[in-house]
C-alpha positions as CSV (number, residue, x, y, z in Angstrom):
1,X,84.0,-25.7,-81.5
2,X,85.1,-29.5,-82.5
3,X,88.1,-31.3,-81.4
4,X,89.9,-33.3,-83.7
5,X,89.9,-36.8,-82.9
6,X,93.8,-37.2,-82.8
7,X,93.8,-34.6,-80.0
8,X,90.9,-36.1,-77.9
9,X,92.8,-39.5,-78.4
10,X,96.2,-37.8,-76.8
11,X,93.8,-36.8,-73.8
12,X,92.2,-39.8,-73.2
13,X,93.4,-41.3,-69.4
14,X,94.0,-37.7,-68.3
15,X,91.4,-37.5,-65.7
16,X,92.7,-41.0,-64.3
17,X,96.0,-40.0,-64.1
18,X,95.0,-36.8,-62.2
19,X,92.9,-38.6,-59.6
20,X,95.5,-41.2,-59.1
21,X,97.9,-38.3,-58.4
22,X,95.3,-36.6,-56.0
23,X,94.9,-39.9,-53.8
24,X,97.5,-39.8,-51.7
25,X,96.8,-36.0,-50.8
26,X,93.0,-37.3,-50.3
27,X,94.1,-40.2,-48.1
28,X,96.4,-37.9,-45.9
29,X,93.8,-35.3,-45.4
30,X,91.1,-37.8,-44.4
31,X,93.7,-39.5,-41.6
32,X,94.4,-35.8,-40.4
33,X,90.8,-34.8,-40.1
34,X,90.0,-38.3,-38.4
35,X,92.9,-37.9,-36.0
36,X,91.5,-34.3,-35.3
37,X,88.2,-36.0,-34.1
38,X,89.8,-38.4,-31.9
39,X,91.4,-35.7,-30.0
40,X,88.4,-33.9,-29.8
41,X,86.5,-36.6,-28.7
42,X,89.2,-37.6,-26.2
43,X,88.9,-34.2,-24.3
44,X,85.1,-34.7,-24.1
45,X,85.3,-38.0,-23.0
46,X,88.2,-36.6,-20.2
47,X,85.8,-33.9,-19.0
48,X,82.8,-35.9,-18.7
49,X,84.7,-38.6,-16.6
50,X,86.1,-36.1,-14.4
51,X,82.7,-34.6,-13.9
52,X,81.0,-38.0,-13.1
53,X,84.4,-38.7,-10.6
54,X,83.6,-35.6,-8.6
55,X,80.2,-36.3,-8.6
56,X,80.4,-39.7,-6.9
57,X,83.4,-38.3,-5.0
58,X,81.3,-35.4,-2.8
59,X,78.4,-37.7,-2.3
60,X,80.6,-40.6,-0.7
61,X,82.1,-40.5,2.7
62,X,85.6,-38.8,3.2
63,X,87.2,-42.1,3.7
64,X,85.6,-43.6,0.6
65,X,86.0,-40.8,-1.4
66,X,89.2,-41.7,-3.4
67,X,87.8,-45.3,-4.4
68,X,84.4,-44.0,-5.1
69,X,85.8,-41.1,-7.1
70,X,88.2,-43.6,-9.1
71,X,85.5,-46.0,-9.8
72,X,82.9,-43.5,-11.2
73,X,85.6,-42.1,-13.2
74,X,86.5,-45.2,-15.0
75,X,83.2,-46.5,-15.1
76,X,82.1,-43.8,-17.7
77,X,85.1,-44.7,-20.1
78,X,85.0,-47.4,-22.9
79,X,87.9,-50.0,-22.8
80,X,89.6,-48.3,-25.5
81,X,90.3,-45.3,-23.3
82,X,90.2,-47.1,-20.3
83,X,93.5,-48.8,-20.4
84,X,95.9,-45.6,-20.2
85,X,93.3,-43.6,-18.3
86,X,94.7,-42.0,-14.8
87,X,91.6,-41.1,-11.9
88,X,92.7,-38.8,-9.3
89,X,90.8,-37.1,-6.7
90,X,91.5,-34.7,-3.8
91,X,90.2,-31.8,-1.7
92,X,88.2,-31.8,1.2
93,X,85.2,-28.9,1.4
94,X,86.1,-28.3,-2.4
95,X,86.3,-31.9,-3.9
96,X,88.4,-32.1,-7.6
97,X,88.7,-35.1,-9.8
98,X,91.6,-35.0,-12.6
99,X,91.2,-37.7,-15.4
100,X,94.2,-38.3,-17.6
101,X,93.6,-40.1,-21.0
102,X,95.9,-40.9,-23.7
103,X,95.1,-40.1,-27.3
104,X,94.9,-43.0,-29.9
105,X,96.4,-42.9,-33.1
106,X,93.7,-43.7,-35.6
107,X,91.9,-46.6,-33.9
108,X,91.0,-46.2,-30.4
109,X,92.6,-49.4,-28.4
110,X,96.0,-49.5,-30.4
111,X,98.9,-47.2,-30.2
112,X,98.6,-43.5,-28.8
113,X,100.6,-40.6,-29.1
114,X,102.1,-40.2,-25.7
115,X,100.1,-37.1,-26.0
116,X,97.8,-36.6,-22.8
117,X,94.6,-35.0,-22.4
118,X,93.5,-33.8,-19.0
119,X,89.9,-33.4,-17.8
120,X,89.4,-31.6,-14.4
121,X,86.3,-30.9,-12.7
122,X,85.5,-29.5,-8.9
123,X,82.3,-29.4,-6.9
124,X,81.4,-28.4,-3.1
125,X,81.0,-31.2,-0.8
126,X,77.3,-32.0,0.1
127,X,76.2,-31.2,3.3
128,X,75.3,-34.1,5.6
129,X,71.5,-34.4,6.6
130,X,71.5,-33.9,10.7
């Protein structure tokens, strides 16, 4: 079926207009997906930091446990997440570590939501050799 040239002239640019109309929707969708990735990655970092912190705490002497725990938890975070991180450890016999990280907005190391992600880990204290 042949379309008369007059109708083709009238439709010229339609694809460009539709694409420009959809561009904001595409950008907002990509930003939302990226933010979801950052939230998920923050959960992964918090869990890993808590695991590493409790691992170091169980191997340390009871008096040195809080310092070793906090140092190990922060060492496994990049600078972007380390600035708003808190690491706390406690317990005897069964040692626990809690790591709290702030979720960044779009770019790690800049602004954060005020939304905090918590990582928790626990392990039994290592037996001391006699």
